[in-house]
mmCIF file of the N, C-alpha and C atoms, coordinates in Angstrom:
data_MODEL
# 
_entry.id   MODEL 
# 
loop_
_atom_site.group_PDB 
_atom_site.id 
_atom_site.type_symbol 
_atom_site.label_atom_id 
_atom_site.label_alt_id 
_atom_site.label_comp_id 
_atom_site.label_asym_id 
_atom_site.label_entity_id 
_atom_site.label_seq_id 
_atom_site.pdbx_PDB_ins_code 
_atom_site.Cartn_x 
_atom_site.Cartn_y 
_atom_site.Cartn_z 
_atom_site.occupancy 
_atom_site.B_iso_or_equiv 
_atom_site.pdbx_formal_charge 
_atom_site.auth_seq_id 
_atom_site.auth_comp_id 
_atom_site.auth_asym_id 
_atom_site.auth_atom_id 
_atom_site.pdbx_PDB_model_num 
ATOM 1   N N  . MET A 1 1  ? -21.448 -5.370  -0.753  1.00 0.00 ? 1  MET A N  1 
ATOM 2   C CA . MET A 1 1  ? -20.323 -4.329  0.292   1.00 0.00 ? 1  MET A CA 1 
ATOM 3   C C  . MET A 1 1  ? -18.799 -4.785  -0.104  1.00 0.00 ? 1  MET A C  1 
ATOM 4   N N  . GLU A 1 2  ? -17.934 -4.358  -0.581  1.00 0.00 ? 2  GLU A N  1 
ATOM 5   C CA . GLU A 1 2  ? -16.640 -5.089  -0.241  1.00 0.00 ? 2  GLU A CA 1 
ATOM 6   C C  . GLU A 1 2  ? -16.136 -4.587  0.390   1.00 0.00 ? 2  GLU A C  1 
ATOM 7   N N  . ALA A 1 3  ? -15.367 -6.010  0.938   1.00 0.00 ? 3  ALA A N  1 
ATOM 8   C CA . ALA A 1 3  ? -14.694 -6.199  2.914   1.00 0.00 ? 3  ALA A CA 1 
ATOM 9   C C  . ALA A 1 3  ? -13.100 -4.945  2.957   1.00 0.00 ? 3  ALA A C  1 
ATOM 10  N N  . THR A 1 4  ? -13.220 -4.654  3.147   1.00 0.00 ? 4  THR A N  1 
ATOM 11  C CA . THR A 1 4  ? -11.998 -3.403  3.789   1.00 0.00 ? 4  THR A CA 1 
ATOM 12  C C  . THR A 1 4  ? -10.460 -4.559  3.836   1.00 0.00 ? 4  THR A C  1 
ATOM 13  N N  . ILE A 1 5  ? -9.438  -3.749  3.627   1.00 0.00 ? 5  ILE A N  1 
ATOM 14  C CA . ILE A 1 5  ? -8.088  -4.431  4.411   1.00 0.00 ? 5  ILE A CA 1 
ATOM 15  C C  . ILE A 1 5  ? -8.169  -4.895  5.351   1.00 0.00 ? 5  ILE A C  1 
ATOM 16  N N  . GLN A 1 6  ? -8.349  -4.040  6.313   1.00 0.00 ? 6  GLN A N  1 
ATOM 17  C CA . GLN A 1 6  ? -8.777  -4.724  7.968   1.00 0.00 ? 6  GLN A CA 1 
ATOM 18  C C  . GLN A 1 6  ? -9.232  -5.865  8.399   1.00 0.00 ? 6  GLN A C  1 
ATOM 19  N N  . GLU A 1 7  ? -10.073 -5.977  7.271   1.00 0.00 ? 7  GLU A N  1 
ATOM 20  C CA . GLU A 1 7  ? -11.294 -7.079  7.629   1.00 0.00 ? 7  GLU A CA 1 
ATOM 21  C C  . GLU A 1 7  ? -10.771 -8.258  7.043   1.00 0.00 ? 7  GLU A C  1 
ATOM 22  N N  . MET A 1 8  ? -10.086 -8.186  5.567   1.00 0.00 ? 8  MET A N  1 
ATOM 23  C CA . MET A 1 8  ? -9.341  -9.016  5.225   1.00 0.00 ? 8  MET A CA 1 
ATOM 24  C C  . MET A 1 8  ? -8.249  -10.081 5.568   1.00 0.00 ? 8  MET A C  1 
ATOM 25  N N  . THR A 1 9  ? -7.289  -8.867  6.613   1.00 0.00 ? 9  THR A N  1 
ATOM 26  C CA . THR A 1 9  ? -6.092  -9.371  6.862   1.00 0.00 ? 9  THR A CA 1 
ATOM 27  C C  . THR A 1 9  ? -6.124  -9.572  8.596   1.00 0.00 ? 9  THR A C  1 
ATOM 28  N N  . GLY A 1 10 ? -7.043  -9.209  9.304   1.00 0.00 ? 10 GLY A N  1 
ATOM 29  C CA . GLY A 1 10 ? -7.044  -8.471  10.343  1.00 0.00 ? 10 GLY A CA 1 
ATOM 30  C C  . GLY A 1 10 ? -6.608  -7.711  10.985  1.00 0.00 ? 10 GLY A C  1 
ATOM 31  N N  . MET A 1 11 ? -5.053  -6.532  9.971   1.00 0.00 ? 11 MET A N  1 
ATOM 32  C CA . MET A 1 11 ? -4.459  -6.544  10.937  1.00 0.00 ? 11 MET A CA 1 
ATOM 33  C C  . MET A 1 11 ? -5.080  -4.169  11.010  1.00 0.00 ? 11 MET A C  1 
ATOM 34  N N  . PRO A 1 12 ? -4.664  -4.038  11.922  1.00 0.00 ? 12 PRO A N  1 
ATOM 35  C CA . PRO A 1 12 ? -5.753  -2.402  12.297  1.00 0.00 ? 12 PRO A CA 1 
ATOM 36  C C  . PRO A 1 12 ? -4.560  -1.207  11.679  1.00 0.00 ? 12 PRO A C  1 
ATOM 37  N N  . ALA A 1 13 ? -5.578  -0.720  10.704  1.00 0.00 ? 13 ALA A N  1 
ATOM 38  C CA . ALA A 1 13 ? -4.533  0.871   10.575  1.00 0.00 ? 13 ALA A CA 1 
ATOM 39  C C  . ALA A 1 13 ? -4.026  1.491   11.367  1.00 0.00 ? 13 ALA A C  1 
ATOM 40  N N  . LYS A 1 14 ? -3.372  2.009   10.786  1.00 0.00 ? 14 LYS A N  1 
ATOM 41  C CA . LYS A 1 14 ? -2.508  2.819   11.208  1.00 0.00 ? 14 LYS A CA 1 
ATOM 42  C C  . LYS A 1 14 ? -2.732  4.373   11.185  1.00 0.00 ? 14 LYS A C  1 
ATOM 43  N N  . GLU A 1 15 ? -3.380  5.267   12.688  1.00 0.00 ? 15 GLU A N  1 
ATOM 44  C CA . GLU A 1 15 ? -3.631  6.449   12.195  1.00 0.00 ? 15 GLU A CA 1 
ATOM 45  C C  . GLU A 1 15 ? -2.335  7.805   11.978  1.00 0.00 ? 15 GLU A C  1 
ATOM 46  N N  . ARG A 1 16 ? -1.597  7.684   10.464  1.00 0.00 ? 16 ARG A N  1 
ATOM 47  C CA . ARG A 1 16 ? -1.255  8.403   10.619  1.00 0.00 ? 16 ARG A CA 1 
ATOM 48  C C  . ARG A 1 16 ? -0.736  8.492   8.957   1.00 0.00 ? 16 ARG A C  1 
ATOM 49  N N  . GLU A 1 17 ? 0.079   9.521   8.629   1.00 0.00 ? 17 GLU A N  1 
ATOM 50  C CA . GLU A 1 17 ? 0.140   9.717   8.008   1.00 0.00 ? 17 GLU A CA 1 
ATOM 51  C C  . GLU A 1 17 ? 1.407   8.714   6.966   1.00 0.00 ? 17 GLU A C  1 
ATOM 52  N N  . VAL A 1 18 ? 1.366   8.551   5.941   1.00 0.00 ? 18 VAL A N  1 
ATOM 53  C CA . VAL A 1 18 ? 2.162   7.118   5.295   1.00 0.00 ? 18 VAL A CA 1 
ATOM 54  C C  . VAL A 1 18 ? 3.334   8.718   5.310   1.00 0.00 ? 18 VAL A C  1 
ATOM 55  N N  . GLU A 1 19 ? 4.544   7.615   5.396   1.00 0.00 ? 19 GLU A N  1 
ATOM 56  C CA . GLU A 1 19 ? 6.265   8.278   4.877   1.00 0.00 ? 19 GLU A CA 1 
ATOM 57  C C  . GLU A 1 19 ? 6.731   7.322   4.708   1.00 0.00 ? 19 GLU A C  1 
ATOM 58  N N  . VAL A 1 20 ? 7.814   7.818   3.110   1.00 0.00 ? 20 VAL A N  1 
ATOM 59  C CA . VAL A 1 20 ? 8.902   7.011   2.732   1.00 0.00 ? 20 VAL A CA 1 
ATOM 60  C C  . VAL A 1 20 ? 9.793   5.779   3.679   1.00 0.00 ? 20 VAL A C  1 
ATOM 61  N N  . GLY A 1 21 ? 9.081   5.188   3.202   1.00 0.00 ? 21 GLY A N  1 
ATOM 62  C CA . GLY A 1 21 ? 9.879   3.962   3.765   1.00 0.00 ? 21 GLY A CA 1 
ATOM 63  C C  . GLY A 1 21 ? 9.134   2.924   4.326   1.00 0.00 ? 21 GLY A C  1 
ATOM 64  N N  . ASP A 1 22 ? 8.105   3.967   4.442   1.00 0.00 ? 22 ASP A N  1 
ATOM 65  C CA . ASP A 1 22 ? 7.090   2.342   4.942   1.00 0.00 ? 22 ASP A CA 1 
ATOM 66  C C  . ASP A 1 22 ? 6.546   1.455   4.341   1.00 0.00 ? 22 ASP A C  1 
ATOM 67  N N  . GLU A 1 23 ? 6.150   0.457   4.756   1.00 0.00 ? 23 GLU A N  1 
ATOM 68  C CA . GLU A 1 23 ? 5.641   -1.023  4.191   1.00 0.00 ? 23 GLU A CA 1 
ATOM 69  C C  . GLU A 1 23 ? 4.035   -0.617  4.210   1.00 0.00 ? 23 GLU A C  1 
ATOM 70  N N  . VAL A 1 24 ? 3.673   -0.865  3.109   1.00 0.00 ? 24 VAL A N  1 
ATOM 71  C CA . VAL A 1 24 ? 2.032   -0.529  3.208   1.00 0.00 ? 24 VAL A CA 1 
ATOM 72  C C  . VAL A 1 24 ? 1.412   -2.090  2.144   1.00 0.00 ? 24 VAL A C  1 
ATOM 73  N N  . MET A 1 25 ? 0.355   -2.305  2.661   1.00 0.00 ? 25 MET A N  1 
ATOM 74  C CA . MET A 1 25 ? -0.592  -2.945  1.601   1.00 0.00 ? 25 MET A CA 1 
ATOM 75  C C  . MET A 1 25 ? -1.589  -1.850  0.694   1.00 0.00 ? 25 MET A C  1 
ATOM 76  N N  . HIS A 1 26 ? -1.531  -2.337  -0.511  1.00 0.00 ? 26 HIS A N  1 
ATOM 77  C CA . HIS A 1 26 ? -2.366  -2.106  -1.550  1.00 0.00 ? 26 HIS A CA 1 
ATOM 78  C C  . HIS A 1 26 ? -2.727  -2.833  -2.544  1.00 0.00 ? 26 HIS A C  1 
ATOM 79  N N  . TRP A 1 27 ? -3.691  -2.553  -3.646  1.00 0.00 ? 27 TRP A N  1 
ATOM 80  C CA . TRP A 1 27 ? -4.292  -3.137  -4.380  1.00 0.00 ? 27 TRP A CA 1 
ATOM 81  C C  . TRP A 1 27 ? -3.544  -2.961  -5.581  1.00 0.00 ? 27 TRP A C  1 
ATOM 82  N N  . ALA A 1 28 ? -3.095  -3.937  -6.394  1.00 0.00 ? 28 ALA A N  1 
ATOM 83  C CA . ALA A 1 28 ? -2.456  -3.958  -7.678  1.00 0.00 ? 28 ALA A CA 1 
ATOM 84  C C  . ALA A 1 28 ? -2.492  -5.296  -8.256  1.00 0.00 ? 28 ALA A C  1 
ATOM 85  N N  . THR A 1 29 ? -3.184  -4.980  -9.721  1.00 0.00 ? 29 THR A N  1 
ATOM 86  C CA . THR A 1 29 ? -4.103  -5.768  -10.352 1.00 0.00 ? 29 THR A CA 1 
ATOM 87  C C  . THR A 1 29 ? -4.604  -6.774  -9.996  1.00 0.00 ? 29 THR A C  1 
ATOM 88  N N  . GLY A 1 30 ? -5.355  -6.390  -8.832  1.00 0.00 ? 30 GLY A N  1 
ATOM 89  C CA . GLY A 1 30 ? -6.689  -7.375  -8.445  1.00 0.00 ? 30 GLY A CA 1 
ATOM 90  C C  . GLY A 1 30 ? -6.404  -7.917  -7.249  1.00 0.00 ? 30 GLY A C  1 
ATOM 91  N N  . ARG A 1 31 ? -4.837  -7.658  -6.477  1.00 0.00 ? 31 ARG A N  1 
ATOM 92  C CA . ARG A 1 31 ? -4.384  -8.261  -5.550  1.00 0.00 ? 31 ARG A CA 1 
ATOM 93  C C  . ARG A 1 31 ? -4.081  -7.465  -4.021  1.00 0.00 ? 31 ARG A C  1 
ATOM 94  N N  . LEU A 1 32 ? -3.895  -7.819  -3.482  1.00 0.00 ? 32 LEU A N  1 
ATOM 95  C CA . LEU A 1 32 ? -2.788  -7.283  -2.185  1.00 0.00 ? 32 LEU A CA 1 
ATOM 96  C C  . LEU A 1 32 ? -1.631  -7.617  -2.200  1.00 0.00 ? 32 LEU A C  1 
ATOM 97  N N  . ARG A 1 33 ? -1.196  -6.513  -2.346  1.00 0.00 ? 33 ARG A N  1 
ATOM 98  C CA . ARG A 1 33 ? -0.002  -6.531  -2.249  1.00 0.00 ? 33 ARG A CA 1 
ATOM 99  C C  . ARG A 1 33 ? 0.915   -5.764  -1.047  1.00 0.00 ? 33 ARG A C  1 
ATOM 100 N N  . TRP A 1 34 ? 1.649   -6.214  -0.786  1.00 0.00 ? 34 TRP A N  1 
ATOM 101 C CA . TRP A 1 34 ? 3.214   -5.420  0.298   1.00 0.00 ? 34 TRP A CA 1 
ATOM 102 C C  . TRP A 1 34 ? 3.752   -4.444  -0.483  1.00 0.00 ? 34 TRP A C  1 
ATOM 103 N N  . GLY A 1 35 ? 4.026   -3.481  -0.241  1.00 0.00 ? 35 GLY A N  1 
ATOM 104 C CA . GLY A 1 35 ? 4.954   -2.374  -1.072  1.00 0.00 ? 35 GLY A CA 1 
ATOM 105 C C  . GLY A 1 35 ? 5.441   -1.752  -0.312  1.00 0.00 ? 35 GLY A C  1 
ATOM 106 N N  . GLU A 1 36 ? 6.586   -0.654  -0.859  1.00 0.00 ? 36 GLU A N  1 
ATOM 107 C CA . GLU A 1 36 ? 7.449   -0.079  0.036   1.00 0.00 ? 36 GLU A CA 1 
ATOM 108 C C  . GLU A 1 36 ? 7.270   1.800   -0.455  1.00 0.00 ? 36 GLU A C  1 
ATOM 109 N N  . VAL A 1 37 ? 6.893   2.342   0.027   1.00 0.00 ? 37 VAL A N  1 
ATOM 110 C CA . VAL A 1 37 ? 6.419   4.227   -0.255  1.00 0.00 ? 37 VAL A CA 1 
ATOM 111 C C  . VAL A 1 37 ? 8.161   4.879   -0.573  1.00 0.00 ? 37 VAL A C  1 
ATOM 112 N N  . THR A 1 38 ? 7.886   5.171   -1.846  1.00 0.00 ? 38 THR A N  1 
ATOM 113 C CA . THR A 1 38 ? 8.984   5.908   -1.960  1.00 0.00 ? 38 THR A CA 1 
ATOM 114 C C  . THR A 1 38 ? 9.109   7.208   -2.346  1.00 0.00 ? 38 THR A C  1 
ATOM 115 N N  . LYS A 1 39 ? 7.988   7.765   -2.330  1.00 0.00 ? 39 LYS A N  1 
ATOM 116 C CA . LYS A 1 39 ? 7.813   9.272   -2.620  1.00 0.00 ? 39 LYS A CA 1 
ATOM 117 C C  . LYS A 1 39 ? 6.241   9.534   -2.294  1.00 0.00 ? 39 LYS A C  1 
ATOM 118 N N  . VAL A 1 40 ? 6.602   10.973  -1.567  1.00 0.00 ? 40 VAL A N  1 
ATOM 119 C CA . VAL A 1 40 ? 4.988   11.454  -0.716  1.00 0.00 ? 40 VAL A CA 1 
ATOM 120 C C  . VAL A 1 40 ? 4.790   12.997  -1.449  1.00 0.00 ? 40 VAL A C  1 
ATOM 121 N N  . THR A 1 41 ? 3.835   13.037  -1.952  1.00 0.00 ? 41 THR A N  1 
ATOM 122 C CA . THR A 1 41 ? 3.279   14.709  -2.125  1.00 0.00 ? 41 THR A CA 1 
ATOM 123 C C  . THR A 1 41 ? 2.295   14.983  -1.487  1.00 0.00 ? 41 THR A C  1 
ATOM 124 N N  . LYS A 1 42 ? 2.040   15.735  -1.648  1.00 0.00 ? 42 LYS A N  1 
ATOM 125 C CA . LYS A 1 42 ? 0.629   16.277  -1.557  1.00 0.00 ? 42 LYS A CA 1 
ATOM 126 C C  . LYS A 1 42 ? -0.555  15.851  -1.270  1.00 0.00 ? 42 LYS A C  1 
ATOM 127 N N  . ARG A 1 43 ? -0.829  15.067  -2.869  1.00 0.00 ? 43 ARG A N  1 
ATOM 128 C CA . ARG A 1 43 ? -1.802  14.532  -3.561  1.00 0.00 ? 43 ARG A CA 1 
ATOM 129 C C  . ARG A 1 43 ? -1.837  13.191  -3.393  1.00 0.00 ? 43 ARG A C  1 
ATOM 130 N N  . HIS A 1 44 ? -0.175  12.491  -3.824  1.00 0.00 ? 44 HIS A N  1 
ATOM 131 C CA . HIS A 1 44 ? -0.357  11.288  -4.603  1.00 0.00 ? 44 HIS A CA 1 
ATOM 132 C C  . HIS A 1 44 ? 1.245   10.892  -3.459  1.00 0.00 ? 44 HIS A C  1 
ATOM 133 N N  . ILE A 1 45 ? 0.544   9.586   -3.538  1.00 0.00 ? 45 ILE A N  1 
ATOM 134 C CA . ILE A 1 45 ? 2.116   8.168   -2.658  1.00 0.00 ? 45 ILE A CA 1 
ATOM 135 C C  . ILE A 1 45 ? 2.442   7.378   -3.943  1.00 0.00 ? 45 ILE A C  1 
ATOM 136 N N  . TRP A 1 46 ? 4.030   6.894   -4.032  1.00 0.00 ? 46 TRP A N  1 
ATOM 137 C CA . TRP A 1 46 ? 4.204   6.220   -4.981  1.00 0.00 ? 46 TRP A CA 1 
ATOM 138 C C  . TRP A 1 46 ? 4.810   4.921   -3.919  1.00 0.00 ? 46 TRP A C  1 
ATOM 139 N N  . ILE A 1 47 ? 4.253   3.624   -4.804  1.00 0.00 ? 47 ILE A N  1 
ATOM 140 C CA . ILE A 1 47 ? 4.588   2.669   -4.140  1.00 0.00 ? 47 ILE A CA 1 
ATOM 141 C C  . ILE A 1 47 ? 5.889   1.532   -5.157  1.00 0.00 ? 47 ILE A C  1 
ATOM 142 N N  . GLU A 1 48 ? 6.386   1.316   -4.352  1.00 0.00 ? 48 GLU A N  1 
ATOM 143 C CA . GLU A 1 48 ? 7.345   0.135   -5.160  1.00 0.00 ? 48 GLU A CA 1 
ATOM 144 C C  . GLU A 1 48 ? 6.946   -1.157  -5.019  1.00 0.00 ? 48 GLU A C  1 
ATOM 145 N N  . TYR A 1 49 ? 6.362   -2.162  -5.921  1.00 0.00 ? 49 TYR A N  1 
ATOM 146 C CA . TYR A 1 49 ? 6.496   -3.653  -5.220  1.00 0.00 ? 49 TYR A CA 1 
ATOM 147 C C  . TYR A 1 49 ? 7.345   -4.790  -6.250  1.00 0.00 ? 49 TYR A C  1 
ATOM 148 N N  . THR A 1 50 ? 7.578   -5.901  -5.370  1.00 0.00 ? 50 THR A N  1 
ATOM 149 C CA . THR A 1 50 ? 8.261   -6.624  -6.409  1.00 0.00 ? 50 THR A CA 1 
ATOM 150 C C  . THR A 1 50 ? 6.949   -8.239  -6.506  1.00 0.00 ? 50 THR A C  1 
ATOM 151 N N  . SER A 1 51 ? 6.961   -8.110  -7.783  1.00 0.00 ? 51 SER A N  1 
ATOM 152 C CA . SER A 1 51 ? 6.406   -9.337  -8.475  1.00 0.00 ? 51 SER A CA 1 
ATOM 153 C C  . SER A 1 51 ? 6.590   -10.686 -7.987  1.00 0.00 ? 51 SER A C  1 
ATOM 154 N N  . ARG A 1 52 ? 5.900   -11.468 -7.190  1.00 0.00 ? 52 ARG A N  1 
ATOM 155 C CA . ARG A 1 52 ? 6.292   -12.800 -7.014  1.00 0.00 ? 52 ARG A CA 1 
ATOM 156 C C  . ARG A 1 52 ? 6.571   -13.862 -7.827  1.00 0.00 ? 52 ARG A C  1 
ATOM 157 N N  . SER A 1 53 ? 5.935   -13.744 -8.639  1.00 0.00 ? 53 SER A N  1 
ATOM 158 C CA . SER A 1 53 ? 6.017   -14.563 -9.878  1.00 0.00 ? 53 SER A CA 1 
ATOM 159 C C  . SER A 1 53 ? 7.745   -14.267 -10.731 1.00 0.00 ? 53 SER A C  1 
ATOM 160 N N  . THR A 1 54 ? 7.305   -12.695 -11.485 1.00 0.00 ? 54 THR A N  1 
ATOM 161 C CA . THR A 1 54 ? 8.358   -12.548 -12.364 1.00 0.00 ? 54 THR A CA 1 
ATOM 162 C C  . THR A 1 54 ? 9.630   -12.130 -11.448 1.00 0.00 ? 54 THR A C  1 
ATOM 163 N N  . GLY A 1 55 ? 9.118   -11.694 -10.318 1.00 0.00 ? 55 GLY A N  1 
ATOM 164 C CA . GLY A 1 55 ? 10.644  -10.863 -9.175  1.00 0.00 ? 55 GLY A CA 1 
ATOM 165 C C  . GLY A 1 55 ? 10.748  -9.638  -10.367 1.00 0.00 ? 55 GLY A C  1 
ATOM 166 N N  . GLN A 1 56 ? 9.739   -9.083  -11.399 1.00 0.00 ? 56 GLN A N  1 
ATOM 167 C CA . GLN A 1 56 ? 10.561  -8.050  -11.513 1.00 0.00 ? 56 GLN A CA 1 
ATOM 168 C C  . GLN A 1 56 ? 10.062  -6.804  -10.632 1.00 0.00 ? 56 GLN A C  1 
ATOM 169 N N  . VAL A 1 57 ? 10.425  -5.331  -10.757 1.00 0.00 ? 57 VAL A N  1 
ATOM 170 C CA . VAL A 1 57 ? 10.173  -4.287  -9.635  1.00 0.00 ? 57 VAL A CA 1 
ATOM 171 C C  . VAL A 1 57 ? 8.933   -3.690  -10.671 1.00 0.00 ? 57 VAL A C  1 
ATOM 172 N N  . HIS A 1 58 ? 8.117   -3.157  -9.437  1.00 0.00 ? 58 HIS A N  1 
ATOM 173 C CA . HIS A 1 58 ? 6.899   -2.502  -10.368 1.00 0.00 ? 58 HIS A CA 1 
ATOM 174 C C  . HIS A 1 58 ? 6.657   -1.030  -9.331  1.00 0.00 ? 58 HIS A C  1 
ATOM 175 N N  . ASN A 1 59 ? 6.525   -0.016  -10.123 1.00 0.00 ? 59 ASN A N  1 
ATOM 176 C CA . ASN A 1 59 ? 5.967   1.083   -9.709  1.00 0.00 ? 59 ASN A CA 1 
ATOM 177 C C  . ASN A 1 59 ? 4.726   1.501   -9.354  1.00 0.00 ? 59 ASN A C  1 
ATOM 178 N N  . THR A 1 60 ? 3.827   1.963   -8.212  1.00 0.00 ? 60 THR A N  1 
ATOM 179 C CA . THR A 1 60 ? 2.437   2.523   -8.762  1.00 0.00 ? 60 THR A CA 1 
ATOM 180 C C  . THR A 1 60 ? 2.023   3.929   -7.735  1.00 0.00 ? 60 THR A C  1 
ATOM 181 N N  . GLN A 1 61 ? 1.070   4.249   -8.419  1.00 0.00 ? 61 GLN A N  1 
ATOM 182 C CA . GLN A 1 61 ? 1.044   5.335   -8.168  1.00 0.00 ? 61 GLN A CA 1 
ATOM 183 C C  . GLN A 1 61 ? -0.485  5.740   -7.431  1.00 0.00 ? 61 GLN A C  1 
ATOM 184 N N  . ARG A 1 62 ? -0.537  6.401   -6.076  1.00 0.00 ? 62 ARG A N  1 
ATOM 185 C CA . ARG A 1 62 ? -1.792  6.259   -5.517  1.00 0.00 ? 62 ARG A CA 1 
ATOM 186 C C  . ARG A 1 62 ? -2.224  7.572   -5.197  1.00 0.00 ? 62 ARG A C  1 
ATOM 187 N N  . HIS A 1 63 ? -3.794  8.032   -4.983  1.00 0.00 ? 63 HIS A N  1 
ATOM 188 C CA . HIS A 1 63 ? -4.131  9.457   -4.403  1.00 0.00 ? 63 HIS A CA 1 
ATOM 189 C C  . HIS A 1 63 ? -4.254  9.106   -3.426  1.00 0.00 ? 63 HIS A C  1 
ATOM 190 N N  . ARG A 1 64 ? -3.657  9.989   -2.034  1.00 0.00 ? 64 ARG A N  1 
ATOM 191 C CA . ARG A 1 64 ? -3.235  10.381  -1.282  1.00 0.00 ? 64 ARG A CA 1 
ATOM 192 C C  . ARG A 1 64 ? -5.041  9.701   -0.176  1.00 0.00 ? 64 ARG A C  1 
ATOM 193 N N  . ASP A 1 65 ? -6.022  10.805  -0.895  1.00 0.00 ? 65 ASP A N  1 
ATOM 194 C CA . ASP A 1 65 ? -7.813  10.419  -0.396  1.00 0.00 ? 65 ASP A CA 1 
ATOM 195 C C  . ASP A 1 65 ? -8.111  9.289   -0.489  1.00 0.00 ? 65 ASP A C  1 
ATOM 196 N N  . ILE A 1 66 ? -7.845  8.744   -1.299  1.00 0.00 ? 66 ILE A N  1 
ATOM 197 C CA . ILE A 1 66 ? -8.278  7.143   -2.060  1.00 0.00 ? 66 ILE A CA 1 
ATOM 198 C C  . ILE A 1 66 ? -7.610  5.946   -1.565  1.00 0.00 ? 66 ILE A C  1 
ATOM 199 N N  . ALA A 1 67 ? -6.408  5.776   -1.367  1.00 0.00 ? 67 ALA A N  1 
ATOM 200 C CA . ALA A 1 67 ? -5.436  4.598   -0.639  1.00 0.00 ? 67 ALA A CA 1 
ATOM 201 C C  . ALA A 1 67 ? -5.638  4.297   1.052   1.00 0.00 ? 67 ALA A C  1 
ATOM 202 N N  . LEU A 1 68 ? -6.403  3.295   0.853   1.00 0.00 ? 68 LEU A N  1 
ATOM 203 C CA . LEU A 1 68 ? -5.924  2.932   2.011   1.00 0.00 ? 68 LEU A CA 1 
ATOM 204 C C  . LEU A 1 68 ? -4.391  2.277   2.331   1.00 0.00 ? 68 LEU A C  1 
ATOM 205 N N  . MET A 1 69 ? -4.057  2.463   3.002   1.00 0.00 ? 69 MET A N  1 
ATOM 206 C CA . MET A 1 69 ? -2.869  2.362   3.699   1.00 0.00 ? 69 MET A CA 1 
ATOM 207 C C  . MET A 1 69 ? -2.500  1.105   4.919   1.00 0.00 ? 69 MET A C  1 
ATOM 208 N N  . TYR A 1 70 ? -1.989  0.360   4.690   1.00 0.00 ? 70 TYR A N  1 
ATOM 209 C CA . TYR A 1 70 ? -1.812  -0.412  6.328   1.00 0.00 ? 70 TYR A CA 1 
ATOM 210 C C  . TYR A 1 70 ? -0.248  -0.505  6.835   1.00 0.00 ? 70 TYR A C  1 
ATOM 211 N N  . SER A 1 71 ? 0.156   -0.576  7.719   1.00 0.00 ? 71 SER A N  1 
ATOM 212 C CA . SER A 1 71 ? 1.570   -0.580  7.652   1.00 0.00 ? 71 SER A CA 1 
ATOM 213 C C  . SER A 1 71 ? 1.390   -2.173  8.333   1.00 0.00 ? 71 SER A C  1 
ATOM 214 N N  . LYS A 1 72 ? 2.517   -2.933  7.831   1.00 0.00 ? 72 LYS A N  1 
ATOM 215 C CA . LYS A 1 72 ? 3.049   -4.236  7.603   1.00 0.00 ? 72 LYS A CA 1 
ATOM 216 C C  . LYS A 1 72 ? 3.485   -4.191  9.349   1.00 0.00 ? 72 LYS A C  1 
ATOM 217 N N  . PHE A 1 73 ? 3.702   -3.466  10.650  1.00 0.00 ? 73 PHE A N  1 
ATOM 218 C CA . PHE A 1 73 ? 4.133   -3.661  11.918  1.00 0.00 ? 73 PHE A CA 1 
ATOM 219 C C  . PHE A 1 73 ? 3.301   -2.627  12.809  1.00 0.00 ? 73 PHE A C  1 
ATOM 220 N N  . CYS A 1 74 ? 1.972   -2.997  12.809  1.00 0.00 ? 74 CYS A N  1 
ATOM 221 C CA . CYS A 1 74 ? 1.151   -2.358  13.594  1.00 0.00 ? 74 CYS A CA 1 
ATOM 222 C C  . CYS A 1 74 ? 1.362   -2.161  15.263  1.00 0.00 ? 74 CYS A C  1 
# 
């Protein structure tokens, strides 16, 4: 059974919808990464994050129904 983000980090989930500007934790390239929500639609959210190794900024899209978002400031 896969561990949840909460089990891995000890951080509780926020019980609310994510909004633009929220800091969230998400899966990206096989790792948990912090990113900032840049766009929210009815079905998807877009997250911008910076690669620690290259410093390059990336954007990723997640389906809202399956995305587990955890606020950095619980």
